C-alpha angles and dihedrals in degrees: 000000000000116000119208121234091242093053090048091053093050092050092046095054093038089061090058093060094044089055092057094075094073097042122110114239101210140359122195090352094300126107108264113233114209117197113187127184114211099191093178090060094036095236141103119221124213119201127179115199107324092328130094112236108179144317130232105227121199100151121143089203094076104075094201092067113093090156139024116273145182104237137198107010123198132196119236088267091057095257117147110239101177129077115256102216129133098011100038109006115202126199117270098017126119120263099203130120099021088197090070101092125158112299122336149150125226143114139237102225125034109155087334093308117126113219093161102060103039114125138130087275090064109122113247091237090061098043091097091069096046125104133206131207112214125190111238109174145008104220101175138005111184129175124189152135111296098007146011130203143206127197120192141166127218139178124228103218131192121222091276088058092249115149111244097168137017115218128201115184132182118195123193118194128196143147151153139214093300103018146066127187135191121187112195119191112180128182119193120197127192110229114203104332138056110267121209120192096206113210111267134144090234101102176166145294101011148167129193108213141209119282092249092060094058121100114260108258127197094193144036119263126217113206129188128205125214091274094054097254111148127219122190111215099202129224109255138186105285095206109133091009111130113145122149130180125215126175134199091260091059091253111145143198121359092341090082088077111106094007129118119246138150092226139009127198125203113194137175146123122286103192102309095339123100104216131188120189111191129183117200119202113214116231091230090063119105111265098013124206083047127214117247129233093197118156131191092232093070105278109128114179142160112216117179094167104057096076100135090056096045096044094045092241098313093109132032133189117164091179109219132199122192119213109296095012120125140203126197127210122196124195138169121202118195123193110192134181114220134020118309130197120234089239091059088052089053091050091049088052093049090051091049094054091046094057 
């Protein structure tokens, strides 16, 4: 019997809620983080207290997935903060860029291979230059009071299924009554060829957010990728849309795009909940403080490698790894309920880099 993709998605996320009933809320006064691997479904669920937080999806049975993702993601109050499309489309949200799914890390030009833009919508004539990131191994699944962790390995494959990069990623999940936190530490290692991350805006550590966290837009936007493919991001009803960017240099709104900053916050109201999503760029990362590929239509990304694009040719990086060489990227994602002062974000950043 053939099962539709939509039925599969409903079953997958229903299972997250069902598993909540047996989860401990607290242990020793701290929120208990439960990390559970469902091998038969090729996913790992993360719950904090009695609430689902997110799932690590690595299934090959969802054709839209050309990489591993964290999806969906909830606030501490149980509010969805990620866009549903294309896995679980909700009324009123945008349906552009089907490769923007949940939270992910990849890049648009590694030796000419595009890992960023690959989706089912990729034209057949461009498939030869598209890359896929495939999960290989769960190295650790750890639950506990205060935090839980997940360690995984992945292969970055070209269109001939040849491994270009080996990835090792450690996620650390934590949260309280009004907060959620994801630490992502990713190490990429070149296998048997020199790997050049050619400067492009299409990267790198990214999240695609709920329609309510977009910036209100009074006109359609036409965007072009590096191949000249045009995507029209349509004008939609702005009811309930209240997103607003702020970065560590006090730059606001859409002007944060293409600017360097050690952190960026995107805040707004989702229904009756004030939500702030903050990405912190660790000083040990290449190119710190990173440039930001942060768009008003819900794409929120840190891109330390696209320096030539963002600086309009004044800078250039083209990060290169020789065979066996590695590079590590560290990011912290905060999801907070309620308003937060920039000084508190600076304090959170300082605490992050001291750990």
